[in-house]
Structures are given as structure tokens and as C-alpha cells.
N, C-alpha and C positions, 0 to 999 in steps of 0.2 A: 504494500500500500504506500502511496506517496503521501507527503505531508498535507497537501490540499484536501485529499479525500478524508484523511483522519480529522482534519479541522472541520470539514463539512459534517461528518458524523457526530463529532463532539458538540458542535454548535446546534444541531437539531435536537430539541428537547426530548422528543419521543425516542429517538435513537439513543440518546444519552441515558434516559431512564431504563430502556431495555438492556443496554450494556451493563449498567449498574446492577440491575436486577439479576442478570445472568451471573455476574461476578459474585454477588452476595450468595446466590444459591450454590455456587461452587465451594463456598466456605463450609458447607455441610460435609465435605469429603476430607477426612483426616489425611489421606495420602496426598491430596493437593496442598494441604497446609504444610505438610512435611516438605514437599517440593519447593514451596515458596520460602520456607525457612532455610533450607539447604542452599538456596541461591541468594541468601541474604536480603531478601525483599523486606523483611521485618526490621532491618537495621537502617533502612532508608526513611528519613523523616517525612519526605513527601508521601510515601506509601502509608505511613502511620497516619498522616493527616487525611488521606483518602479513606482509610478505615473509619476514622472518626466521622467524616462526612457521610459515610454510608449508614450511620445510625438512624438517619431519617426513615429508614425502612421499618423501624419499630413503631412509628406513629400510626394512628388508626387509619389514616387515608392510604397508607402504602402497605401495611402489613398483610392485607388481603391478597396481594399479588405474589407473596412468597409461598412457594409450594413445600419447602423443606424448613419447618420451624427450627430445627436444630442449627440451621445456618445462622439464625439470629442469635442463638445461644453462643455459638462460636465467635460471632462478630463481637459480642460483649466480652468474651474471654480474650479476644485479640487486642483489646484495649489495655490489657495488663502485660507489662514487660516480661514478667516471669513465665507466663504462658507462652509467649512468643519464643522465648529462649528454649523452652522444653520441646518445642515442635521440631527442633533439629534432630532429636532422638527418634529414630524410626520405631523403636520398641514402644515408646510412649504413644506414638501415633497409632500403632497396631492395637495397643490397649484401648485407646479411645474408640477405635473402630469396633473392637469386640464389644465394648459397652453399648455402643449404638445398636449393634445387632441384637444383643440381649434385651435391650429396652424395646426394640421393635417386636421381638418375639413375645415378650410379656404383654405388650399392647394387643397383638394379634390373638393371643390366648385369652386375654380378658374380653376382647370383643366377641370371641367365639362363645365364651361362657355366658356373657350377657345375652347374646342372641339365642343360645340354647335355652336359657332360663326364661326368656321372653316367649319363646315358642312353647315351652312347657306350660307356662302360665296361661298362654292363649289357648292351648289345647285343653287344659284343665278347666278354664273358664267356659269354653265351648261345651265341654262335657257337662259341667254344672248347669249351664244355661239350658241344654237339651233336657237334663233331668228336671229342672224347674218347669220348663215348658211342658214336658210330659206330665208332671204332677198337676200343673194348672189345667191341662187338657182333661186329665182324669177327674179333677175336682169339678170342672165345668160339666163334664158328662154325668157325674154323680148328681150334681145339682139339677140338671135337666131331668134325669131319671127320677129323682125324688119329687121334683115338681110335677112331673107327668103322673107319677103314682098318686100324689096327693090330689091332683085334679081328677083322676079316674075314680078315686075313692069318694070324692064329693059328688060326682055325677051319679053314682050308684045309689 
């Protein structure tokens, strides 16, 4: 890309927003954070200022565009010098990635449990409703039968 094209993209607000959004979402990837740390991006004051600038994605108007909420968590952590220094360590980044995976698995398991319990409650409710409806129908039939019997007795 030549400099004119870069300036055109940066000056276009929509394109700038999309580039910022894409970059913020890449922060959800610990391997990418490790890549940035190993290439000393986190030692560049201009890059640190850019990370501070990106905090606007945490505002209500912008947060809805972020698909990976953990990216905002890492954006917060990247404001800390100690976290940025730790990211050079590949084992540390693997640990973070493992924790992300475990959190995702817990979330999926919890969703599944909630869904199964909701289906179980729904099934039980439907069964109870059917029983109540059957009982109501039986009571109605008995009432009609009793009423008819009483009428027949009065007629005789």
C-alpha cells in the first residue's frame, strides 16, 4: 500500500472504525498478543497511546459491535505495564489460552444445563397442564352427568 491510500483509509471515519474494531477483536487471541510482545510493539509509546485510544470500544455506543468480549478484557489488561511484559513469555500466553478454552467450555456446559432444565420444566409443565386439563374435563363431564341425572330425577 502506498502512503496516499493509507491516509485515505485512515481519514475515512467508517474505515477507521472498522480497522479499529478488527484490531480490538484480534486482542482476544493470546498468540497474537505474544506476537506483538515479541516484536516489541508494547515498548512503543505511540502503540501504548493507540491502546488507550481504543478504550472507547467499552462505551455503550460501541460495545455492541465487539463480537469477542474477552478482547475488551485484554484491552484493559494491556493498559498495565506488567501484563505487557509477561506477554513475551509464550508459556504465559498458552496458559491464558487454556483458561479461555476452559471458560468457554464451562459456559457451553452451563448453557446446555440451563437448556436441558428448561426443556425438562417445559415438559413437566406440559404434562401437568395435560393432567389438569384432563381433570377439568373429567370434572366438567361429572358435573354435566350429575346435572343431567338431577334433571331426569325431577322430571320423573
